[in-house]
PQR file of N, CA, C, O and H, with PARSE charges and radii, in Angstrom:
ATOM      1  N   MET A   1       7.995 -24.984  21.734 -0.4000 1.5000
ATOM      2  CA  MET A   1       7.387 -24.363  20.566 -0.0000 2.0000
ATOM      3  C   MET A   1       7.107 -22.902  20.857  0.5500 1.7000
ATOM      4  O   MET A   1       6.709 -22.528  21.960 -0.5500 1.4000
ATOM      5  N   SER A   2       7.323 -22.095  19.843 -0.4000 1.5000
ATOM      6  CA  SER A   2       7.037 -20.673  19.993 -0.0000 2.0000
ATOM      7  C   SER A   2       5.556 -20.410  19.728  0.5500 1.7000
ATOM      8  O   SER A   2       4.830 -21.272  19.233 -0.5500 1.4000
ATOM      9  H   SER A   2       7.646 -22.399  18.947  0.4000 1.0000
ATOM     10  N   ALA A   3       5.134 -19.207  20.068 -0.4000 1.5000
ATOM     11  CA  ALA A   3       3.733 -18.833  19.863 -0.0000 2.0000
ATOM     12  C   ALA A   3       3.369 -18.839  18.383  0.5500 1.7000
ATOM     13  O   ALA A   3       2.245 -19.188  18.022 -0.5500 1.4000
ATOM     14  H   ALA A   3       5.724 -18.507  20.470  0.4000 1.0000
ATOM     15  N   ALA A   4       4.299 -18.459  17.535 -0.4000 1.5000
ATOM     16  CA  ALA A   4       4.031 -18.449  16.092 -0.0000 2.0000
ATOM     17  C   ALA A   4       3.811 -19.859  15.559  0.5500 1.7000
ATOM     18  O   ALA A   4       2.944 -20.069  14.712 -0.5500 1.4000
ATOM     19  H   ALA A   4       5.212 -18.176  17.828  0.4000 1.0000
ATOM     20  N   GLU A   5       4.577 -20.816  16.038 -0.4000 1.5000
ATOM     21  CA  GLU A   5       4.402 -22.200  15.592 -0.0000 2.0000
ATOM     22  C   GLU A   5       3.068 -22.768  16.060  0.5500 1.7000
ATOM     23  O   GLU A   5       2.419 -23.519  15.332 -0.5500 1.4000
ATOM     24  H   GLU A   5       5.282 -20.645  16.726  0.4000 1.0000
ATOM     25  N   ILE A   6       2.661 -22.412  17.273 -0.4000 1.5000
ATOM     26  CA  ILE A   6       1.377 -22.885  17.784 -0.0000 2.0000
ATOM     27  C   ILE A   6       0.235 -22.299  16.961  0.5500 1.7000
ATOM     28  O   ILE A   6      -0.716 -23.004  16.624 -0.5500 1.4000
ATOM     29  H   ILE A   6       3.188 -21.802  17.865  0.4000 1.0000
ATOM     30  N   LYS A   7       0.328 -20.998  16.634 -0.4000 1.5000
ATOM     31  CA  LYS A   7      -0.709 -20.389  15.801 -0.0000 2.0000
ATOM     32  C   LYS A   7      -0.739 -21.015  14.411  0.5500 1.7000
ATOM     33  O   LYS A   7      -1.809 -21.149  13.817 -0.5500 1.4000
ATOM     34  H   LYS A   7       1.101 -20.425  16.907  0.4000 1.0000
ATOM     35  N   GLU A   8       0.416 -21.395  13.891 -0.4000 1.5000
ATOM     36  CA  GLU A   8       0.463 -22.043  12.582 -0.0000 2.0000
ATOM     37  C   GLU A   8      -0.244 -23.391  12.613  0.5500 1.7000
ATOM     38  O   GLU A   8      -1.005 -23.711  11.700 -0.5500 1.4000
ATOM     39  H   GLU A   8       1.285 -21.286  14.373  0.4000 1.0000
ATOM     40  N   ILE A   9      -0.003 -24.174  13.641 -0.4000 1.5000
ATOM     41  CA  ILE A   9      -0.657 -25.473  13.769 -0.0000 2.0000
ATOM     42  C   ILE A   9      -2.165 -25.298  13.931  0.5500 1.7000
ATOM     43  O   ILE A   9      -2.947 -26.043  13.340 -0.5500 1.4000
ATOM     44  H   ILE A   9       0.616 -23.914  14.383  0.4000 1.0000
ATOM     45  N   ILE A  10      -2.573 -24.309  14.735 -0.4000 1.5000
ATOM     46  CA  ILE A  10      -4.001 -24.038  14.918 -0.0000 2.0000
ATOM     47  C   ILE A  10      -4.641 -23.646  13.589  0.5500 1.7000
ATOM     48  O   ILE A  10      -5.756 -24.074  13.289 -0.5500 1.4000
ATOM     49  H   ILE A  10      -1.937 -23.704  15.215  0.4000 1.0000
ATOM     50  N   SER A  11      -3.946 -22.838  12.795 -0.4000 1.5000
ATOM     51  CA  SER A  11      -4.503 -22.435  11.500 -0.0000 2.0000
ATOM     52  C   SER A  11      -4.610 -23.626  10.553  0.5500 1.7000
ATOM     53  O   SER A  11      -5.559 -23.710   9.773 -0.5500 1.4000
ATOM     54  H   SER A  11      -3.041 -22.490  13.039  0.4000 1.0000
ATOM     55  N   PHE A  12      -3.653 -24.542  10.610 -0.4000 1.5000
ATOM     56  CA  PHE A  12      -3.736 -25.749   9.781 -0.0000 2.0000
ATOM     57  C   PHE A  12      -4.931 -26.610  10.185  0.5500 1.7000
ATOM     58  O   PHE A  12      -5.576 -27.212   9.326 -0.5500 1.4000
ATOM     59  H   PHE A  12      -2.882 -24.473  11.244  0.4000 1.0000
ATOM     60  N   VAL A  13      -5.230 -26.674  11.474 -0.4000 1.5000
ATOM     61  CA  VAL A  13      -6.407 -27.413  11.939 -0.0000 2.0000
ATOM     62  C   VAL A  13      -7.673 -26.766  11.387  0.5500 1.7000
ATOM     63  O   VAL A  13      -8.580 -27.460  10.928 -0.5500 1.4000
ATOM     64  H   VAL A  13      -4.707 -26.185  12.171  0.4000 1.0000
ATOM     65  N   GLY A  14      -7.732 -25.442  11.431 -0.4000 1.5000
ATOM     66  CA  GLY A  14      -8.889 -24.729  10.889 -0.0000 2.0000
ATOM     67  C   GLY A  14      -9.065 -24.965   9.398  0.5500 1.7000
ATOM     68  O   GLY A  14     -10.179 -25.203   8.933 -0.5500 1.4000
ATOM     69  H   GLY A  14      -6.995 -24.878  11.803  0.4000 1.0000
ATOM     70  N   ILE A  15      -7.983 -24.901   8.654 -0.4000 1.5000
ATOM     71  CA  ILE A  15      -8.046 -25.152   7.213 -0.0000 2.0000
ATOM     72  C   ILE A  15      -8.457 -26.594   6.946  0.5500 1.7000
ATOM     73  O   ILE A  15      -9.232 -26.859   6.027 -0.5500 1.4000
ATOM     74  H   ILE A  15      -7.077 -24.708   9.031  0.4000 1.0000
ATOM     75  N   GLY A  16      -7.942 -27.525   7.744 -0.4000 1.5000
ATOM     76  CA  GLY A  16      -8.325 -28.925   7.600 -0.0000 2.0000
ATOM     77  C   GLY A  16      -9.805 -29.139   7.850  0.5500 1.7000
ATOM     78  O   GLY A  16     -10.446 -29.921   7.148 -0.5500 1.4000
ATOM     79  H   GLY A  16      -7.312 -27.309   8.490  0.4000 1.0000
ATOM     80  N   LEU A  17     -10.356 -28.452   8.843 -0.4000 1.5000
ATOM     81  CA  LEU A  17     -11.795 -28.567   9.114 -0.0000 2.0000
ATOM     82  C   LEU A  17     -12.615 -28.005   7.952  0.5500 1.7000
ATOM     83  O   LEU A  17     -13.662 -28.556   7.612 -0.5500 1.4000
ATOM     84  H   LEU A  17      -9.835 -27.816   9.413  0.4000 1.0000
ATOM     85  N   LEU A  18     -12.150 -26.914   7.344 -0.4000 1.5000
ATOM     86  CA  LEU A  18     -12.855 -26.360   6.196 -0.0000 2.0000
ATOM     87  C   LEU A  18     -12.827 -27.335   5.008  0.5500 1.7000
ATOM     88  O   LEU A  18     -13.832 -27.493   4.315 -0.5500 1.4000
ATOM     89  H   LEU A  18     -11.300 -26.466   7.620  0.4000 1.0000
ATOM     90  N   ILE A  19     -11.707 -27.971   4.779 -0.4000 1.5000
ATOM     91  CA  ILE A  19     -11.607 -28.945   3.690 -0.0000 2.0000
ATOM     92  C   ILE A  19     -12.480 -30.164   3.988  0.5500 1.7000
ATOM     93  O   ILE A  19     -13.150 -30.683   3.095 -0.5500 1.4000
ATOM     94  H   ILE A  19     -10.891 -27.842   5.342  0.4000 1.0000
ATOM     95  N   LEU A  20     -12.475 -30.623   5.247 -0.4000 1.5000
ATOM     96  CA  LEU A  20     -13.328 -31.746   5.638 -0.0000 2.0000
ATOM     97  C   LEU A  20     -14.800 -31.404   5.430  0.5500 1.7000
ATOM     98  O   LEU A  20     -15.571 -32.245   4.968 -0.5500 1.4000
ATOM     99  H   LEU A  20     -11.931 -30.202   5.973  0.4000 1.0000
ATOM    100  N   ALA A  21     -15.191 -30.188   5.765 -0.4000 1.5000
ATOM    101  CA  ALA A  21     -16.571 -29.754   5.563 -0.0000 2.0000
ATOM    102  C   ALA A  21     -16.928 -29.783   4.078  0.5500 1.7000
ATOM    103  O   ALA A  21     -18.019 -30.219   3.711 -0.5500 1.4000
ATOM    104  H   ALA A  21     -14.564 -29.505   6.141  0.4000 1.0000
ATOM    105  N   LEU A  22     -16.023 -29.325   3.232 -0.4000 1.5000
ATOM    106  CA  LEU A  22     -16.253 -29.352   1.788 -0.0000 2.0000
ATOM    107  C   LEU A  22     -16.497 -30.768   1.295  0.5500 1.7000
ATOM    108  O   LEU A  22     -17.437 -31.013   0.539 -0.5500 1.4000
ATOM    109  H   LEU A  22     -15.137 -28.971   3.530  0.4000 1.0000
ATOM    110  N   VAL A  23     -15.660 -31.696   1.719 -0.4000 1.5000
ATOM    111  CA  VAL A  23     -15.791 -33.091   1.284 -0.0000 2.0000
ATOM    112  C   VAL A  23     -17.091 -33.705   1.818  0.5500 1.7000
ATOM    113  O   VAL A  23     -17.796 -34.400   1.086 -0.5500 1.4000
ATOM    114  H   VAL A  23     -14.896 -31.498   2.333  0.4000 1.0000
ATOM    115  N   LEU A  24     -17.401 -33.452   3.074 -0.4000 1.5000
ATOM    116  CA  LEU A  24     -18.611 -34.036   3.656 -0.0000 2.0000
ATOM    117  C   LEU A  24     -19.884 -33.470   3.036  0.5500 1.7000
ATOM    118  O   LEU A  24     -20.842 -34.214   2.823 -0.5500 1.4000
ATOM    119  H   LEU A  24     -16.827 -32.887   3.668  0.4000 1.0000
ATOM    120  N   ILE A  25     -19.917 -32.182   2.744 -0.4000 1.5000
ATOM    121  CA  ILE A  25     -21.096 -31.597   2.112 -0.0000 2.0000
ATOM    122  C   ILE A  25     -21.285 -32.159   0.708  0.5500 1.7000
ATOM    123  O   ILE A  25     -22.405 -32.474   0.306 -0.5500 1.4000
ATOM    124  H   ILE A  25     -19.139 -31.578   2.916  0.4000 1.0000
ATOM    125  N   THR A  26     -20.193 -32.285  -0.031 -0.4000 1.5000
ATOM    126  CA  THR A  26     -20.271 -32.865  -1.372 -0.0000 2.0000
ATOM    127  C   THR A  26     -20.751 -34.313  -1.308  0.5500 1.7000
ATOM    128  O   THR A  26     -21.604 -34.722  -2.095 -0.5500 1.4000
ATOM    129  H   THR A  26     -19.283 -32.029   0.296  0.4000 1.0000
ATOM    130  N   LEU A  27     -20.205 -35.083  -0.378 -0.4000 1.5000
ATOM    131  CA  LEU A  27     -20.611 -36.477  -0.199 -0.0000 2.0000
ATOM    132  C   LEU A  27     -22.094 -36.566   0.165  0.5500 1.7000
ATOM    133  O   LEU A  27     -22.824 -37.399  -0.372 -0.5500 1.4000
ATOM    134  H   LEU A  27     -19.512 -34.751   0.261  0.4000 1.0000
ATOM    135  N   SER A  28     -22.521 -35.715   1.065 -0.4000 1.5000
ATOM    136  CA  SER A  28     -23.902 -35.735   1.524 -0.0000 2.0000
ATOM    137  C   SER A  28     -24.880 -35.406   0.399  0.5500 1.7000
ATOM    138  O   SER A  28     -25.941 -36.022   0.300 -0.5500 1.4000
ATOM    139  H   SER A  28     -21.928 -35.038   1.501  0.4000 1.0000
ATOM    140  N   ARG A  29     -24.535 -34.455  -0.432 -0.4000 1.5000
ATOM    141  CA  ARG A  29     -25.460 -34.030  -1.481 -0.0000 2.0000
ATOM    142  C   ARG A  29     -25.482 -34.981  -2.678  0.5500 1.7000
ATOM    143  O   ARG A  29     -26.517 -35.123  -3.330 -0.5500 1.4000
ATOM    144  H   ARG A  29     -23.673 -33.954  -0.351  0.4000 1.0000
ATOM    145  N   ASN A  30     -24.361 -35.632  -2.976 -0.4000 1.5000
ATOM    146  CA  ASN A  30     -24.280 -36.432  -4.203 -0.0000 2.0000
ATOM    147  C   ASN A  30     -24.419 -37.933  -3.998  0.5500 1.7000
ATOM    148  O   ASN A  30     -24.928 -38.624  -4.880 -0.5500 1.4000
ATOM    149  H   ASN A  30     -23.520 -35.517  -2.447  0.4000 1.0000
ATOM    150  N   LYS A  31     -23.982 -38.451  -2.864 -0.4000 1.5000
ATOM    151  CA  LYS A  31     -23.907 -39.905  -2.711 -0.0000 2.0000
ATOM    152  C   LYS A  31     -24.873 -40.474  -1.680  0.5500 1.7000
ATOM    153  O   LYS A  31     -25.280 -41.630  -1.799 -0.5500 1.4000
ATOM    154  H   LYS A  31     -23.568 -37.889  -2.147  0.4000 1.0000
ATOM    155  N   LEU A  32     -25.246 -39.699  -0.678 -0.4000 1.5000
ATOM    156  CA  LEU A  32     -26.029 -40.246   0.416 -0.0000 2.0000
ATOM    157  C   LEU A  32     -27.492 -39.849   0.301  0.5500 1.7000
ATOM    158  O   LEU A  32     -27.827 -38.843  -0.324 -0.5500 1.4000
ATOM    159  H   LEU A  32     -24.915 -38.760  -0.582  0.4000 1.0000
ATOM    160  N   LYS A  33     -28.357 -40.647   0.908 -0.4000 1.5000
ATOM    161  CA  LYS A  33     -29.797 -40.385   0.910 -0.0000 2.0000
ATOM    162  C   LYS A  33     -30.334 -40.554   2.324  0.5500 1.7000
ATOM    163  O   LYS A  33     -29.742 -41.251   3.148 -0.5500 1.4000
ATOM    164  H   LYS A  33     -28.085 -41.465   1.416  0.4000 1.0000
ATOM    165  N   GLY A  34     -31.459 -39.909   2.594 -0.4000 1.5000
ATOM    166  CA  GLY A  34     -32.182 -40.124   3.838 -0.0000 2.0000
ATOM    167  C   GLY A  34     -31.537 -39.494   5.046  0.5500 1.7000
ATOM    168  O   GLY A  34     -30.915 -38.435   4.965 -0.5500 1.4000
ATOM    169  H   GLY A  34     -31.941 -39.342   1.925  0.4000 1.0000
ATOM    170  N   ILE A  35     -31.700 -40.175   6.182 -0.4000 1.5000
ATOM    171  CA  ILE A  35     -31.240 -39.656   7.464 -0.0000 2.0000
ATOM    172  C   ILE A  35     -29.725 -39.578   7.531  0.5500 1.7000
ATOM    173  O   ILE A  35     -29.183 -38.690   8.189 -0.5500 1.4000
ATOM    174  H   ILE A  35     -32.206 -41.035   6.248  0.4000 1.0000
ATOM    175  N   LEU A  36     -29.035 -40.491   6.864 -0.4000 1.5000
ATOM    176  CA  LEU A  36     -27.570 -40.464   6.858 -0.0000 2.0000
ATOM    177  C   LEU A  36     -27.057 -39.186   6.200  0.5500 1.7000
ATOM    178  O   LEU A  36     -26.061 -38.611   6.640 -0.5500 1.4000
ATOM    179  H   LEU A  36     -29.476 -41.212   6.330  0.4000 1.0000
ATOM    180  N   SER A  37     -27.730 -38.750   5.157 -0.4000 1.5000
ATOM    181  CA  SER A  37     -27.366 -37.497   4.499 -0.0000 2.0000
ATOM    182  C   SER A  37     -27.521 -36.317   5.453  0.5500 1.7000
ATOM    183  O   SER A  37     -26.681 -35.418   5.472 -0.5500 1.4000
ATOM    184  H   SER A  37     -28.538 -39.216   4.799  0.4000 1.0000
ATOM    185  N   GLY A  38     -28.589 -36.318   6.241 -0.4000 1.5000
ATOM    186  CA  GLY A  38     -28.813 -35.253   7.211 -0.0000 2.0000
ATOM    187  C   GLY A  38     -27.758 -35.219   8.300  0.5500 1.7000
ATOM    188  O   GLY A  38     -27.301 -34.149   8.703 -0.5500 1.4000
ATOM    189  H   GLY A  38     -29.272 -37.049   6.225  0.4000 1.0000
ATOM    190  N   ILE A  39     -27.374 -36.393   8.774 -0.4000 1.5000
ATOM    191  CA  ILE A  39     -26.366 -36.476   9.829 -0.0000 2.0000
ATOM    192  C   ILE A  39     -25.017 -35.985   9.323  0.5500 1.7000
ATOM    193  O   ILE A  39     -24.337 -35.215  10.001 -0.5500 1.4000
ATOM    194  H   ILE A  39     -27.745 -37.262   8.447  0.4000 1.0000
ATOM    195  N   VAL A  40     -24.632 -36.431   8.129 -0.4000 1.5000
ATOM    196  CA  VAL A  40     -23.350 -36.017   7.553 -0.0000 2.0000
ATOM    197  C   VAL A  40     -23.360 -34.517   7.258  0.5500 1.7000
ATOM    198  O   VAL A  40     -22.350 -33.841   7.452 -0.5500 1.4000
ATOM    199  H   VAL A  40     -25.185 -37.057   7.578  0.4000 1.0000
ATOM    200  N   SER A  41     -24.491 -33.995   6.792 -0.4000 1.5000
ATOM    201  CA  SER A  41     -24.600 -32.551   6.551 -0.0000 2.0000
ATOM    202  C   SER A  41     -24.436 -31.767   7.847  0.5500 1.7000
ATOM    203  O   SER A  41     -23.744 -30.750   7.871 -0.5500 1.4000
ATOM    204  H   SER A  41     -25.312 -34.544   6.634  0.4000 1.0000
ATOM    205  N   PHE A  42     -25.059 -32.227   8.914 -0.4000 1.5000
ATOM    206  CA  PHE A  42     -24.945 -31.551  10.202 -0.0000 2.0000
ATOM    207  C   PHE A  42     -23.492 -31.516  10.671  0.5500 1.7000
ATOM    208  O   PHE A  42     -23.002 -30.476  11.113 -0.5500 1.4000
ATOM    209  H   PHE A  42     -25.621 -33.054   8.895  0.4000 1.0000
ATOM    210  N   ILE A  43     -22.803 -32.659  10.572 -0.4000 1.5000
ATOM    211  CA  ILE A  43     -21.394 -32.721  10.958 -0.0000 2.0000
ATOM    212  C   ILE A  43     -20.567 -31.783  10.087  0.5500 1.7000
ATOM    213  O   ILE A  43     -19.664 -31.106  10.578 -0.5500 1.4000
ATOM    214  H   ILE A  43     -23.201 -33.503  10.213  0.4000 1.0000
ATOM    215  N   ALA A  44     -20.877 -31.746   8.800 -0.4000 1.5000
ATOM    216  CA  ALA A  44     -20.134 -30.884   7.881 -0.0000 2.0000
ATOM    217  C   ALA A  44     -20.318 -29.415   8.233  0.5500 1.7000
ATOM    218  O   ALA A  44     -19.352 -28.652   8.230 -0.5500 1.4000
ATOM    219  H   ALA A  44     -21.611 -32.296   8.401  0.4000 1.0000
ATOM    220  N   TYR A  45     -21.538 -29.014   8.535 -0.4000 1.5000
ATOM    221  CA  TYR A  45     -21.771 -27.608   8.860 -0.0000 2.0000
ATOM    222  C   TYR A  45     -21.154 -27.227  10.200  0.5500 1.7000
ATOM    223  O   TYR A  45     -20.724 -26.087  10.374 -0.5500 1.4000
ATOM    224  H   TYR A  45     -22.323 -29.633   8.538  0.4000 1.0000
ATOM    225  N   VAL A  46     -21.101 -28.151  11.141 -0.4000 1.5000
ATOM    226  CA  VAL A  46     -20.408 -27.887  12.405 -0.0000 2.0000
ATOM    227  C   VAL A  46     -18.910 -27.694  12.139  0.5500 1.7000
ATOM    228  O   VAL A  46     -18.296 -26.776  12.682 -0.5500 1.4000
ATOM    229  H   VAL A  46     -21.450 -29.077  11.000  0.4000 1.0000
ATOM    230  N   CYS A  47     -18.324 -28.560  11.302 -0.4000 1.5000
ATOM    231  CA  CYS A  47     -16.913 -28.407  10.937 -0.0000 2.0000
ATOM    232  C   CYS A  47     -16.674 -27.077  10.234  0.5500 1.7000
ATOM    233  O   CYS A  47     -15.659 -26.422  10.471 -0.5500 1.4000
ATOM    234  H   CYS A  47     -18.823 -29.305  10.860  0.4000 1.0000
ATOM    235  N   LEU A  48     -17.593 -26.680   9.382 -0.4000 1.5000
ATOM    236  CA  LEU A  48     -17.470 -25.416   8.661 -0.0000 2.0000
ATOM    237  C   LEU A  48     -17.468 -24.234   9.629  0.5500 1.7000
ATOM    238  O   LEU A  48     -16.637 -23.335   9.504 -0.5500 1.4000
ATOM    239  H   LEU A  48     -18.418 -27.212   9.190  0.4000 1.0000
ATOM    240  N   ILE A  49     -18.374 -24.227  10.574 -0.4000 1.5000
ATOM    241  CA  ILE A  49     -18.459 -23.119  11.525 -0.0000 2.0000
ATOM    242  C   ILE A  49     -17.229 -23.076  12.428  0.5500 1.7000
ATOM    243  O   ILE A  49     -16.653 -22.009  12.641 -0.5500 1.4000
ATOM    244  H   ILE A  49     -19.049 -24.958  10.675  0.4000 1.0000
ATOM    245  N   VAL A  50     -16.826 -24.225  12.958 -0.4000 1.5000
ATOM    246  CA  VAL A  50     -15.659 -24.268  13.849 -0.0000 2.0000
ATOM    247  C   VAL A  50     -14.390 -23.879  13.089  0.5500 1.7000
ATOM    248  O   VAL A  50     -13.577 -23.108  13.597 -0.5500 1.4000
ATOM    249  H   VAL A  50     -17.293 -25.092  12.786  0.4000 1.0000
ATOM    250  N   GLY A  51     -14.217 -24.403  11.885 -0.4000 1.5000
ATOM    251  CA  GLY A  51     -13.045 -24.054  11.080 -0.0000 2.0000
ATOM    252  C   GLY A  51     -12.998 -22.576  10.740  0.5500 1.7000
ATOM    253  O   GLY A  51     -11.932 -21.961  10.781 -0.5500 1.4000
ATOM    254  H   GLY A  51     -14.878 -25.030  11.472  0.4000 1.0000
ATOM    255  N   ALA A  52     -14.140 -22.006  10.405 -0.4000 1.5000
ATOM    256  CA  ALA A  52     -14.194 -20.576  10.095 -0.0000 2.0000
ATOM    257  C   ALA A  52     -13.863 -19.736  11.317  0.5500 1.7000
ATOM    258  O   ALA A  52     -13.157 -18.734  11.204 -0.5500 1.4000
ATOM    259  H   ALA A  52     -15.006 -22.506  10.372  0.4000 1.0000
ATOM    260  N   LEU A  53     -14.363 -20.128  12.484 -0.4000 1.5000
ATOM    261  CA  LEU A  53     -14.046 -19.388  13.709 -0.0000 2.0000
ATOM    262  C   LEU A  53     -12.562 -19.462  14.049  0.5500 1.7000
ATOM    263  O   LEU A  53     -11.976 -18.475  14.495 -0.5500 1.4000
ATOM    264  H   LEU A  53     -14.936 -20.942  12.575  0.4000 1.0000
ATOM    265  N   ILE A  54     -11.955 -20.622  13.840 -0.4000 1.5000
ATOM    266  CA  ILE A  54     -10.519 -20.776  14.103 -0.0000 2.0000
ATOM    267  C   ILE A  54      -9.714 -19.886  13.165  0.5500 1.7000
ATOM    268  O   ILE A  54      -8.824 -19.162  13.612 -0.5500 1.4000
ATOM    269  H   ILE A  54     -12.431 -21.423  13.478  0.4000 1.0000
ATOM    270  N   VAL A  55     -10.014 -19.930  11.881 -0.4000 1.5000
ATOM    271  CA  VAL A  55      -9.285 -19.103  10.916 -0.0000 2.0000
ATOM    272  C   VAL A  55      -9.511 -17.620  11.217  0.5500 1.7000
ATOM    273  O   VAL A  55      -8.573 -16.826  11.145 -0.5500 1.4000
ATOM    274  H   VAL A  55     -10.736 -20.518  11.517  0.4000 1.0000
ATOM    275  N   PHE A  56     -10.737 -17.243  11.551 -0.4000 1.5000
ATOM    276  CA  PHE A  56     -11.046 -15.853  11.905 -0.0000 2.0000
ATOM    277  C   PHE A  56     -10.216 -15.412  13.110  0.5500 1.7000
ATOM    278  O   PHE A  56      -9.671 -14.308  13.113 -0.5500 1.4000
ATOM    279  H   PHE A  56     -11.499 -17.887  11.610  0.4000 1.0000
ATOM    280  N   TYR A  57     -10.115 -16.253  14.121 -0.4000 1.5000
ATOM    281  CA  TYR A  57      -9.328 -15.928  15.310 -0.0000 2.0000
ATOM    282  C   TYR A  57      -7.857 -15.735  14.956  0.5500 1.7000
ATOM    283  O   TYR A  57      -7.231 -14.777  15.410 -0.5500 1.4000
ATOM    284  H   TYR A  57     -10.557 -17.150  14.119  0.4000 1.0000
ATOM    285  N   VAL A  58      -7.311 -16.622  14.163 -0.4000 1.5000
ATOM    286  CA  VAL A  58      -5.891 -16.527  13.806 -0.0000 2.0000
ATOM    287  C   VAL A  58      -5.631 -15.251  13.014  0.5500 1.7000
ATOM    288  O   VAL A  58      -4.617 -14.588  13.236 -0.5500 1.4000
ATOM    289  H   VAL A  58      -7.819 -17.400  13.794  0.4000 1.0000
ATOM    290  N   VAL A  59      -6.519 -14.896  12.101 -0.4000 1.5000
ATOM    291  CA  VAL A  59      -6.331 -13.698  11.292 -0.0000 2.0000
ATOM    292  C   VAL A  59      -6.469 -12.442  12.139  0.5500 1.7000
ATOM    293  O   VAL A  59      -5.655 -11.525  12.026 -0.5500 1.4000
ATOM    294  H   VAL A  59      -7.342 -15.434  11.920  0.4000 1.0000
ATOM    295  N   ILE A  60      -7.492 -12.390  12.988 -0.4000 1.5000
ATOM    296  CA  ILE A  60      -7.751 -11.198  13.784 -0.0000 2.0000
ATOM    297  C   ILE A  60      -6.685 -10.995  14.871  0.5500 1.7000
ATOM    298  O   ILE A  60      -6.369  -9.858  15.221 -0.5500 1.4000
ATOM    299  H   ILE A  60      -8.154 -13.135  13.080  0.4000 1.0000
ATOM    300  N   SER A  61      -6.141 -12.068  15.394 -0.4000 1.5000
ATOM    301  CA  SER A  61      -5.162 -11.924  16.481 -0.0000 2.0000
ATOM    302  C   SER A  61      -3.845 -11.317  16.011  0.5500 1.7000
ATOM    303  O   SER A  61      -3.043 -10.863  16.827 -0.5500 1.4000
ATOM    304  H   SER A  61      -6.397 -12.992  15.110  0.4000 1.0000
ATOM    305  N   GLY A  62      -3.622 -11.308  14.708 -0.4000 1.5000
ATOM    306  CA  GLY A  62      -2.469 -10.613  14.152 -0.0000 2.0000
ATOM    307  C   GLY A  62      -1.165 -11.381  14.309  0.5500 1.7000
ATOM    308  O   GLY A  62      -1.147 -12.512  14.794 -0.5500 1.4000
ATOM    309  H   GLY A  62      -4.273 -11.676  14.045  0.4000 1.0000
ATOM    310  N   PRO A  63      -0.081 -10.748  13.893 -0.5600 1.5000
ATOM    311  CA  PRO A  63       1.216 -11.419  13.948  0.2800 2.0000
ATOM    312  C   PRO A  63       1.729 -11.532  15.388  0.5500 1.7000
ATOM    313  O   PRO A  63       1.375 -10.739  16.260 -0.5500 1.4000
ATOM    314  N   THR A  64       2.561 -12.528  15.601 -0.4000 1.5000
ATOM    315  CA  THR A  64       3.170 -12.697  16.925 -0.0000 2.0000
ATOM    316  C   THR A  64       4.516 -11.985  16.926  0.5500 1.7000
ATOM    317  O   THR A  64       5.191 -11.887  15.901 -0.5500 1.4000
ATOM    318  H   THR A  64       2.849 -13.173  14.893  0.4000 1.0000
ATOM    319  N   GLY A  65       4.880 -11.500  18.079 -0.4000 1.5000
ATOM    320  CA  GLY A  65       6.110 -10.711  18.178 -0.0000 2.0000
ATOM    321  C   GLY A  65       7.245 -11.472  18.611  0.5500 1.7000
ATOM    322  O   GLY A  65       8.342 -10.928  18.736 -0.5500 1.4000
ATOM    323  H   GLY A  65       4.332 -11.579  18.911  0.4000 1.0000
TER
END
């Protein structure tokens, strides 16, 4: 695999984590109650931060040569 393909896969993982965070936050706010809602929210926000950092890294690192 070339460096560009690896960066593409990494960016897809980051986008997937952002989408997972969206679904988990929505689930936590609308369907869950109590401590389970807090746990799912925590997991969602961790996914959001990690996904954002991955996407930020891919964008800032620029194109591969």
